[in-house]
C-alpha positions as CSV (number, residue, x, y, z in Angstrom):
1,X,114.9,93.7,149.1
2,X,112.7,96.8,149.3
3,X,114.2,100.2,150.0
4,X,112.6,102.1,152.9
5,X,112.8,105.9,152.2
6,X,111.7,109.1,153.8
7,X,109.9,111.4,151.4
8,X,111.7,114.4,152.9
9,X,115.1,112.9,152.0
10,X,114.5,111.8,148.4
11,X,114.5,113.3,144.9
12,X,111.0,112.2,144.0
13,X,111.5,112.5,140.2
14,X,114.5,110.1,140.4
15,X,112.9,107.8,143.0
16,X,109.7,107.1,141.0
17,X,111.5,106.2,137.8
18,X,110.8,102.6,136.9
19,X,111.8,100.0,134.4
20,X,109.7,101.7,131.7
21,X,112.7,104.0,131.2
22,X,114.7,101.0,129.9
23,X,112.5,101.0,126.8
24,X,114.7,103.7,125.2
25,X,117.8,101.5,125.6
26,X,116.4,98.8,123.3
27,X,114.9,100.9,120.5
28,X,117.8,100.3,118.1
29,X,117.7,96.6,118.6
30,X,113.9,96.5,118.3
31,X,114.0,98.7,115.2
32,X,116.4,96.2,113.5
33,X,114.0,93.4,114.3
34,X,111.0,95.2,113.0
35,X,112.8,96.1,109.7
36,X,113.9,92.5,109.2
37,X,110.3,91.3,109.7
38,X,109.0,93.9,107.4
39,X,111.5,92.9,104.7
40,X,111.6,89.1,105.2
41,X,108.2,88.1,106.7
42,X,107.9,84.6,108.0
43,X,111.5,83.8,107.6
44,X,112.5,86.6,110.0
45,X,109.7,85.7,112.4
46,X,110.8,82.1,112.6
47,X,114.5,83.0,112.9
48,X,113.9,85.3,115.8
49,X,111.6,82.7,117.5
50,X,114.3,80.2,117.3
51,X,116.9,82.7,118.6
52,X,114.9,84.1,121.5
53,X,112.5,81.3,122.4
54,X,114.8,78.4,121.5
55,X,112.3,76.7,119.2
56,X,111.9,76.3,115.5
57,X,108.3,76.7,114.5
58,X,107.4,75.2,111.1
59,X,103.7,76.3,111.1
60,X,103.1,79.6,112.9
61,X,99.3,79.3,112.9
62,X,97.5,77.2,115.5
63,X,95.2,74.6,114.0
64,X,91.7,73.7,115.0
65,X,93.0,70.2,116.1
66,X,95.4,71.8,118.5
67,X,92.6,73.8,120.1
68,X,90.4,70.7,120.3
69,X,93.3,68.7,122.0
70,X,93.7,71.6,124.4
71,X,90.1,71.3,125.5
72,X,90.5,67.5,126.0
73,X,93.5,67.9,128.3
74,X,92.5,71.0,130.3
75,X,91.6,70.6,133.9
76,X,87.8,70.9,134.4
77,X,88.0,73.4,137.3
78,X,90.2,75.7,135.2
79,X,87.9,75.4,132.2
80,X,84.9,76.4,134.4
81,X,86.9,79.3,135.9
82,X,87.9,80.6,132.4
83,X,84.2,80.4,131.3
84,X,83.0,82.3,134.3
85,X,85.7,84.9,134.0
86,X,84.8,85.4,130.4
87,X,81.2,85.9,131.3
88,X,82.0,88.5,133.9
89,X,84.3,90.4,131.5
90,X,81.7,90.3,128.8
91,X,79.0,91.7,131.1
92,X,81.2,94.6,132.2
93,X,82.5,95.5,128.7
94,X,79.1,95.5,127.1
95,X,78.3,98.5,129.2
96,X,81.1,100.5,127.6
97,X,79.7,100.7,124.1
98,X,78.9,104.3,123.5
99,X,75.5,105.4,122.1
100,X,75.0,107.1,118.8
101,X,73.5,110.5,119.0
102,X,72.2,113.4,116.9
103,X,71.2,117.0,117.7
104,X,69.9,120.1,116.0
105,X,72.7,122.7,116.2
106,X,70.6,125.4,114.5
107,X,67.4,125.3,112.4
108,X,68.2,123.1,109.4
109,X,71.6,122.0,110.7
110,X,71.8,118.5,112.4
111,X,75.0,117.0,113.7
112,X,75.7,113.7,115.4
113,X,78.1,110.9,116.1
114,X,77.9,107.3,114.9
115,X,79.8,104.2,116.3
116,X,81.7,101.8,114.2
117,X,84.2,99.1,115.0
118,X,87.7,98.9,113.5
119,X,88.1,96.0,111.1
120,X,91.0,94.1,112.7
121,X,92.9,93.9,115.9
122,X,96.0,92.0,117.2
123,X,96.2,90.9,120.8
124,X,99.6,90.3,122.3
125,X,99.6,87.7,125.0
126,X,102.8,87.5,127.1
127,X,104.6,84.2,127.7
128,X,108.0,83.2,128.9
129,X,108.1,83.1,132.7
130,X,104.3,82.6,133.0
131,X,101.1,81.9,131.1
132,X,98.4,84.5,130.9
133,X,95.0,83.1,129.7
134,X,93.4,86.0,131.6
135,X,95.1,88.5,129.2
136,X,93.4,86.8,126.3
137,X,90.0,87.2,127.9
138,X,90.8,90.8,128.7
139,X,91.9,91.8,125.2
140,X,89.8,89.6,122.8
141,X,86.4,89.9,124.5
142,X,86.3,93.7,124.4
143,X,87.3,93.6,120.7
144,X,84.6,91.1,119.8
145,X,82.0,93.0,121.8
146,X,82.9,96.2,119.9
147,X,82.3,94.3,116.7
148,X,85.8,93.8,115.4
149,X,85.6,91.4,112.5
150,X,89.0,89.8,112.8
151,X,90.8,89.4,116.1
152,X,94.2,87.8,116.0
153,X,96.3,86.6,119.0
154,X,100.0,86.2,119.1
155,X,101.9,84.5,122.0
156,X,105.4,82.9,122.4
157,X,105.6,79.2,122.0
158,X,106.9,76.8,124.6
159,X,110.1,74.8,124.1
160,X,108.1,72.0,122.5
161,X,106.8,74.4,119.9
162,X,103.2,74.4,121.3
163,X,101.0,76.9,123.0
164,X,99.8,76.0,126.5
165,X,96.4,74.4,126.7
166,X,94.9,77.2,128.9
167,X,96.0,79.9,126.4
168,X,94.4,78.1,123.5
169,X,91.1,77.4,125.3
170,X,90.9,81.0,126.6
171,X,91.4,82.3,123.1
172,X,88.7,80.1,121.8
173,X,86.3,81.0,124.6
174,X,86.9,84.7,124.0
175,X,86.2,84.4,120.3
176,X,89.7,84.9,118.8
177,X,89.7,84.2,115.0
178,X,93.3,83.2,114.7
179,X,96.2,82.3,117.0
180,X,99.9,82.4,116.1
181,X,103.0,81.0,117.8
182,X,105.1,84.0,118.0
183,X,106.1,86.5,120.6
184,X,108.4,89.4,121.3
185,X,109.1,92.4,119.0
186,X,108.9,90.1,116.0
187,X,105.3,89.4,116.8
188,X,104.5,93.1,116.9
189,X,106.3,93.5,113.6
190,X,104.3,90.7,112.0
191,X,101.0,92.3,113.1
192,X,102.1,95.8,112.0
193,X,103.4,94.9,108.6
194,X,101.9,91.5,107.8
195,X,103.8,88.4,106.7
196,X,103.0,85.4,104.4
197,X,101.2,83.8,107.3
198,X,100.2,86.5,109.7
199,X,97.9,89.3,108.4
200,X,98.4,92.9,109.1
201,X,96.0,94.5,111.6
202,X,94.7,98.0,112.3
203,X,95.4,98.1,116.0
204,X,97.7,96.2,118.4
205,X,96.8,95.8,122.1
206,X,98.2,93.9,125.1
207,X,100.9,94.0,127.7
208,X,104.5,92.9,127.2
209,X,108.1,93.3,128.2
210,X,110.4,96.2,127.3
211,X,111.0,94.8,123.8
212,X,107.3,94.4,123.1
213,X,106.6,97.9,124.5
214,X,109.4,99.4,122.4
215,X,108.1,97.7,119.3
216,X,104.6,99.0,119.8
217,X,106.0,102.5,120.2
218,X,107.9,102.2,116.9
219,X,105.1,100.8,114.8
220,X,102.6,103.4,116.1
221,X,101.4,105.3,113.1
222,X,101.7,102.3,110.9
223,X,99.1,100.8,113.1
224,X,97.3,102.1,116.2
225,X,98.1,101.0,119.7
226,X,96.2,101.4,122.9
227,X,99.0,102.9,125.1
228,X,102.4,101.8,126.6
229,X,101.6,98.7,128.5
230,X,105.1,97.7,129.6
231,X,106.5,96.0,132.7
232,X,103.8,95.7,135.3
233,X,103.7,97.9,138.3
234,X,101.7,98.6,141.5
235,X,101.6,101.4,144.0
236,X,99.8,100.9,147.3
237,X,98.6,104.0,149.2
238,X,98.0,103.1,152.8
239,X,97.4,104.7,156.2
240,X,97.9,103.2,159.7
241,X,94.6,101.3,159.5
242,X,96.0,98.9,156.8
243,X,97.0,95.3,157.5
244,X,100.7,95.0,156.8
245,X,100.4,91.3,156.0
246,X,97.8,92.0,153.3
247,X,100.0,94.8,151.9
248,X,103.0,92.4,151.8
249,X,101.0,89.8,149.9
250,X,99.9,92.5,147.4
251,X,103.4,93.5,146.9
252,X,104.6,90.0,146.2
253,X,101.6,89.4,143.9
254,X,103.0,92.1,141.8
255,X,106.7,91.3,142.1
256,X,106.2,87.7,140.9
257,X,105.1,88.9,137.5
258,X,108.5,89.9,136.2
259,X,112.0,90.9,137.4
260,X,111.3,94.4,135.9
261,X,108.0,94.8,137.7
262,X,107.8,97.9,140.0
263,X,106.4,97.7,143.5
264,X,105.8,100.8,145.7
265,X,104.1,101.3,149.1
266,X,103.5,104.9,150.1
267,X,102.3,105.6,153.6
268,X,102.4,108.2,156.4
269,X,102.9,105.5,159.0
270,X,106.5,104.5,159.9
271,X,105.2,101.6,162.0
272,X,103.1,100.2,159.0
273,X,106.1,100.6,156.7
274,X,108.4,98.6,159.0
275,X,105.9,95.8,159.6
276,X,105.1,95.5,155.9
277,X,108.8,95.3,155.1
278,X,109.2,92.5,157.6
279,X,106.3,90.5,156.2
280,X,107.7,91.0,152.7
281,X,111.0,89.4,153.8
282,X,109.3,86.5,155.5
283,X,106.8,85.7,152.7
284,X,109.5,86.0,150.0
285,X,111.5,83.2,151.6
286,X,108.6,80.7,151.0
287,X,107.4,82.1,147.7
288,X,107.4,79.6,144.7
289,X,108.7,82.4,142.5
290,X,111.2,83.7,145.0
291,X,114.0,84.5,142.5
292,X,111.8,86.7,140.3
293,X,110.4,88.4,143.4
294,X,113.8,89.1,144.9
295,X,115.1,90.6,141.6
296,X,112.0,92.7,141.1
297,X,112.1,94.1,144.6
298,X,115.8,94.8,144.6
299,X,115.5,96.7,141.3
300,X,112.2,98.5,141.8
301,X,110.8,97.9,145.2
302,X,110.4,100.9,147.4
303,X,108.5,101.9,150.6
304,X,108.1,105.7,150.9
305,X,107.2,107.2,154.3
306,X,105.6,110.7,154.1
307,X,105.0,113.1,157.0
308,X,101.3,113.5,156.1
309,X,98.7,111.5,154.2
310,X,98.3,114.5,151.9
311,X,101.9,114.1,150.9
312,X,101.3,110.4,150.3
313,X,98.5,111.2,147.9
314,X,100.7,113.7,146.1
315,X,103.4,111.0,145.6
316,X,100.8,108.6,144.3
317,X,99.5,111.0,141.8
318,X,103.0,111.9,140.6
319,X,103.8,108.2,140.2
320,X,100.5,107.6,138.4
321,X,100.4,103.9,139.0
322,X,99.1,101.2,136.7
323,X,97.0,98.9,138.8
324,X,93.4,99.5,139.8
325,X,90.6,97.0,140.0
326,X,90.6,94.0,137.7
327,X,87.8,95.0,135.4
328,X,90.4,95.0,132.7
329,X,94.1,94.4,133.7
330,X,95.6,95.9,130.5
331,X,96.5,99.3,131.9
332,X,98.9,102.1,131.1
333,X,102.3,101.9,132.7
334,X,105.3,104.3,133.1
335,X,103.1,107.2,134.3
336,X,100.7,106.7,131.4
337,X,97.8,106.7,133.8
338,X,98.0,110.5,133.7
339,X,97.0,110.5,130.1
340,X,95.3,107.2,129.2
341,X,92.5,105.0,130.5
342,X,92.7,101.3,130.7
343,X,91.8,99.0,127.8
344,X,88.1,99.0,127.1
345,X,85.6,98.3,124.4
346,X,86.0,101.8,123.2
347,X,89.6,101.1,122.2
348,X,88.3,99.1,119.3
349,X,85.7,101.7,118.2
350,X,85.7,104.7,115.9
351,X,83.2,107.5,116.4
352,X,82.9,109.4,113.1
353,X,80.8,112.5,113.2
354,X,78.0,113.1,110.7
355,X,76.1,116.2,109.6
356,X,72.8,116.9,107.7
357,X,71.9,120.3,106.4
358,X,68.9,121.8,104.6
359,X,68.9,124.8,102.2
360,X,67.7,127.0,105.0
361,X,70.5,125.6,107.2
362,X,73.1,126.3,104.6
363,X,72.0,129.9,104.3
364,X,72.3,130.3,108.0
365,X,75.6,128.5,108.3
366,X,77.1,130.6,105.5
367,X,76.9,133.7,107.8
368,X,79.5,131.9,110.0
369,X,81.5,129.9,107.6
370,X,82.0,132.4,104.7
371,X,83.6,135.2,106.8
372,X,85.9,132.8,108.6
373,X,86.9,131.0,105.5
374,X,87.8,134.2,103.7
375,X,89.7,135.5,106.7
376,X,91.8,132.3,106.7
377,X,92.5,132.6,103.0
378,X,90.4,129.7,101.9
379,X,88.4,131.3,99.1
380,X,87.5,128.0,97.5
381,X,85.8,127.1,100.8
382,X,83.8,130.3,100.6
383,X,83.0,129.8,96.9
384,X,81.5,126.3,97.6
385,X,79.0,127.9,99.9
386,X,78.2,130.8,97.6
387,X,77.6,128.7,94.5
388,X,75.2,126.5,96.4
389,X,73.3,129.5,97.8
390,X,73.0,131.0,94.3
391,X,71.3,127.9,93.0
């Protein structure tokens, strides 16, 4: 189960390594998959889907009839919950749209910033051990609010070749334009390069396993990505006032995601650490996803006891954990929180700058631009100013 460690006795850099490191170990395999998809399109996608998911999918694209049938069979309480969640997510993400602005830098020189959506986005929705309709809402809704014209979802099919009802309904509620029955690195390749069935997109977002994360890293540059969103992780920072039972449930809630999920508790209270560990052991015995939890905690489950709370804060910042509040649960992993924000409406927006200049402004600007251009050896730059001024 979880390791209980004293901060003073560990190598912090080694201790806080998590499964994100495994991504480097699959790069060669993933690169081969991507190249095959790039060269052979649908045939490669279907072949890998049969190999990895155990199902031969004839038609990759989900039909309107399949979505209608999903609505007919979905439990009413779940449908109501999905609609309410979508409404909450929409309200929050609408506030993230940046405003356009303009200012006078100098007399006759006006500069500003405009806001434009990208044209297309691909949303990866994990499958396999669990279904994540919430991930569709968290990725598609911000994209549509931003104004993305075409939003495509990809998700692994079940053994019967279908997508779960909740996934299809969530995609429809969120406003997805197309849904395809494909997951894994082959789905990322399809979105990055395009196939006969699946169109190429400009940006790929969404969480996934190490193969999906590796694929996103490798196609970056061909398309944009939001950030590495690999195996899920949580770090709980707690002092002696925390409830150990609550902490244990939070740890299990994270561990049940995936055998590669990372779960850390950092505290300056030895008593809290021991009680939490006991609750984790007790609750794991009765957990429906016990096997996944046990594997996750044995691989990447740690309780770190520090001498002071200041030390605990330091460990937390060094780890740079993924999970915060649930305003959007697509968040950077593997220490990426030091460099990236979570997924937001702005992820689907470009902010080009614009400039307007009068003749008077040009004359004033030349006093700055001409000397700098000539110093840097860009005499054609300087000439473009001078010829305009002469006229």
